C-alpha positions, -999 to 999 in steps of 0.1 A, spaced: -629 -36 -140 -654 -33 -112 -647 -14 -79 -650 -47 -61 -622 -63 -82 -599 -33 -75 -602 -38 -38 -579 -63 -21 -597 -93 -7 -601 -96 30 -577 -125 31 -550 -106 12 -554 -76 35 -550 -99 65 -518 -113 52 -504 -77 44 -513 -66 79 -497 -98 93 -465 -90 74 -465 -54 88 -471 -66 124 -444 -93 119 -419 -66 110 -430 -44 138 -431 -70 166 -397 -84 154 -383 -49 156 -396 -46 191 -378 -78 201 -346 -64 187 -351 -29 199 -357 -40 235 -326 -61 236 -301 -36 251 -322 -28 283 -333 -64 288 -317 -80 318 -327 -116 310 -322 -126 347 -340 -160 343 -321 -168 311 -289 -159 329 -295 -187 354 -306 -212 327 -274 -205 307 -252 -199 337 -258 -232 356 -249 -251 325 -219 -228 318 -206 -231 354 -209 -269 352 -187 -268 321 -163 -243 336 -157 -266 366 -139 -291 343 -126 -320 364 -138 -304 397 -166 -323 414 -189 -293 415 -220 -313 426 -254 -299 419 -265 -263 419 -292 -271 445 -266 -281 472 -235 -263 459 -251 -231 447 -224 -208 461 -197 -226 441 -217 -222 409 -223 -186 416 -186 -180 423 -176 -194 389 -202 -173 372 -191 -142 391 -155 -147 381 -165 -151 345 -186 -120 345 -160 -99 363 -134 -108 337 -158 -104 307 -163 -74 285 -199 -85 277 -221 -57 292 -252 -79 291 -235 -106 311 -222 -80 336 -257 -65 339 -274 -98 346 -247 -110 370 -247 -76 388 -284 -79 395 -280 -112 412 -246 -125 423 -262 -156 438 -283 -183 421 -318 -196 427 -320 -229 409 -357 -240 410 -356 -258 376 -352 -295 372 -318 -311 364 -331 -320 329 -343 -284 324 -308 -270 331 -291 -297 310 -311 -286 280 -292 -253 280 -258 -270 279 -256 -267 241 -259 -229 239 -229 -207 229 -204 -198 257 -208 -162 246 -237 -149 268 -250 -122 245 -250 -145 215 -268 -172 235 -293 -147 248 -299 -133 212 -306 -168 199 -329 -175 228 -348 -143 223 -353 -150 186 -366 -184 196 -391 -168 220 -406 -147 192 -406 -176 167 -422 -200 191 -449 -176 201 -458 -167 165 -456 -203 152 -476 -216 182 -503 -191 179 -507 -195 141 -507 -233 145 -533 -233 172 -555 -207 156 -556 -228 124 -565 -259 144 -595 -242 159 -607 -231 125 -595 -196 121 -588 -184 85 -551 -185 76 -548 -148 71 -565 -139 104 -544 -166 121 -512 -150 107 -525 -116 118 -532 -129 153 -498 -146 156 -478 -115 145 -499 -88 162 -498 -104 197 -460 -101 202 -463 -64 194 -486 -54 223 -491 -83 247 -476 -72 280 -470 -107 295 -448 -116 264 -428 -84 269 -424 -95 305 -413 -129 292 -387 -111 270 -376 -90 300 -367 -119 322 -358 -144 295 -381 -173 305 -394 -203 285 -432 -196 284 -432 -190 246 -414 -223 242 -439 -240 264 -467 -225 244 -454 -241 212 -450 -274 231 -486 -272 242 -498 -268 206 -476 -298 197 -493 -319 224 -527 -309 210 -515 -320 175 -502 -353 189 -534 -359 207 -554 -352 176 -532 -376 156 -536 -403 182 -573 -399 182 -574 -402 144 -550 -432 142 -560 -450 174 -527 -468 172 -503 -478 200 -474 -460 183 -491 -426 181 -504 -431 216 -470 -439 229 -455 -408 213 -482 -387 230 -475 -404 263 -437 -398 259 -444 -361 251 -466 -357 282 -439 -372 304 -411 -352 289 -432 -320 293 -434 -326 331 -397 -337 334 -387 -304 316 -407 -281 338 -434 -294 362 -453 -261 365 -477 -273 337 -482 -308 351 -521 -305 350 -519 -306 312 -503 -340 312 -529 -353 337 -558 -339 316 -545 -353 284 -546 -388 299 -582 -385 289 -572 -382 252 -549 -411 256 -576 -432 271 -601 -422 244 -576 -430 216 -565 -464 228 -589 -477 254 -578 -485 289 -556 -515 283 -535 -501 254 -534 -466 271 -518 -483 301 -491 -498 278 -485 -465 261 -483 -449 296 -456 -474 306 -436 -466 274 -439 -429 282 -427 -434 317 -398 -454 304 -389 -425 281 -391 -402 311 -368 -425 331 -343 -422 303 -344 -384 305 -340 -385 343 -310 -409 339 -293 -387 313 -297 -355 334 -287 -374 365 -255 -385 348 -249 -349 337 -249 -337 373 -231 -367 387 -258 -390 400 -294 -397 407 -291 -375 439 -295 -345 416 -332 -350 415 -335 -355 453 -314 -324 457 -338 -305 434 -368 -316 454 -352 -307 487 -343 -273 474 -378 -267 460 -394 -277 493 -373 -251 512 -374 -245 550 -412 -239 549 -419 -272 531 -427 -252 499 -403 -227 485 -426 -221 456 -456 -210 476 -435 -188 498 -430 -162 471 -452 -131 479 -468 -106 456 -439 -82 463 -416 -108 446 -440 -109 415 -461 -140 424 -495 -131 411 -513 -164 418 -549 -160 430 -540 -179 462 -513 -153 469 -528 -120 457 -556 -122 482 -535 -134 512 -515 -109 532 -482 -124 540 -475 -100 569 -506 -112 588 -502 -149 583 -472 -166 599 -480 -199 581 -482 -181 547 -469 -209 525 -493 -235 539 -522 -211 537 -516 -203 500 -514 -240 492 -547 -246 509 -563 -217 490 -549 -230 457 -562 -265 465 -596 -250 473 -596 -231 440 -586 -263 422 -614 -283 438 -640 -256 429 -628 -255 392 -628 -293 389 -663 -296 404 -676 -269 381 -660 -286 351 -676 -319 360 -710 -303 367 -710 -286 333 -701 -319 317 -730 -335 335 -754 -308 322 -741 -314 287 -748 -352 287 -783 -346 273 -796 -379 287 -766 -399 274 -742 -420 294 -714 -403 312 -688 -422 293 -702 -411 259 -700 -374 269 -666 -378 284 -653 -394 252 -668 -366 232 -649 -340 252 -617 -362 252 -618 -361 214 -614 -323 215 -578 -317 224 -581 -279 220 -608 -279 246 -587 -301 269 -557 -277 265 -579 -247 272 -593 -262 303 -559 -274 316 -542 -241 310 -569 -220 327 -569 -245 356 -532 -240 360 -533 -202 359 -561 -202 385 -551 -230 409 -513 -228 409 -496 -213 440 -470 -197 417 -479 -174 387 -454 -149 374 -469 -123 350 -449 -139 321 -467 -172 327 -498 -154 313 -484 -158 278 -499 -193 280 -534 -177 283 -532 -169 246 -542 -204 236 -575 -202 256 -579 -167 241 -575 -182 205 -599 -210 214 -625 -185 226 -621 -163 195 -626 -191 170 -655 -189 146 -684 -213 146 -718 -220 162 -727 -202 194 -696 -180 191 -709 -147 204 -706 -153 242 -674 -173 238 -658 -145 217 -668 -118 242 -652 -138 270 -620 -143 250 -619 -106 241 -624 -95 277 -595 -118 289 -573 -106 261 -579 -69 270 -572 -77 306 -541 -99 302 -527 -75 275 -532 -45 298 -548 -26 270 -566 -3 294 -533 7 310 -531 41 293 -566 50 304 -561 38 339 -528 56 342 -544 88 331 -569 83 360 -540 78 384 -537 40 385 -503 25 378 -498 -10 364 -480 -21 396 -512 -14 416 -537 -35 395 -513 -58 377 -516 -86 403 -554 -86 400 -552 -88 362 -530 -119 364 -550 -134 392 -585 -129 377 -583 -125 339 -589 -162 334 -624 -160 348 -643 -150 316 -627 -177 296 -635 -203 323 -672 -192 319 -669 -199 282 -654 -234 288 -683 -242 312 -709 -230 287 -692 -251 260 -692 -282 282 -729 -277 292 -741 -278 256 -759 -311 249 -737 -316 217 -702 -305 211 -703 -271 193 -686 -269 159 
């Protein structure tokens, strides 16, 4: 037997390492459970729980009748022996319901026991992240062993995911949904049928109805719908998708007692300044680029200013994307190059996610979990991969705060530079996207 045959293959080694990281990262999820406050999940679970606790009482919507919802939850927590529920409730005795009516309705089926519901939710976070990363990595051509290693190692060290676990938000679930949209777009492009296109359109609409913070993804993937079906049939598929969205709106409206639930939500989200979302400062954890570089104390019209800055960033990114696309035409017609890009759903998703992280007026650190899909896209093998992989690695190091121990030893705490990481770490990957678009032919 040769020495080469005695050595495990690289693929087998990848799978063994993936198994080790899977056990380790799953252990982290379990180990971190006791100190986790899950304050976001508390609201997701709590609004549905309070709605059920009200029984025959006309409790209205949480956007208008928030104090009554909070009172029901406070009474339950005060009488409960569940220390996790008491901890979450003690941190915030009021509620801040920024989610859509459909979003909160989706949590109605969780167990009434808070700790059990939170445990299920946390296990789902880990599974969704691992499955989503493995699925997307395989779609962009990464070997299965390396894809498994990527999917299991990331949860062990990626700081935004630990932040997502800390607050109990839905970013890992959204990441898996993003990969499913990519797969649906790929299937629609291959089949070019009205059924597959309608399924994609319905998924895009449901994606926004659930949580509108990633609405740019649905807008960008209209390109994939148009490329798959042509303008006429894409319009029909879009109408079917909107009809499906109307059903979701109707069901969630009925759950909260009427269509006014959605107008109540919009009014609450607008807030006294016209935009409650943009009014969150860095001190509250909003690390959007339009917020990090604007001093709230020196700008009385802070919310409006951050929206203008976000709009400016969005315009610059859109123009740079179109300019790179124009460079990559290589003498062909615009529509030919646009169809070529529209047939690459992974590139569309990468572009949309980076645009969202850069131009949104609201970016919590746990939102940066979604940057892992652009990272995987950048790290994929193939032609002209060196520059792209360097960009992806730089963003992964930044988002993952891998330099934190070195910076801490130099006297810099994460709280001091964390906002700049979340605000700027997308830049290297945007450069990789522009280079990819500027190539005369689609790479790989």
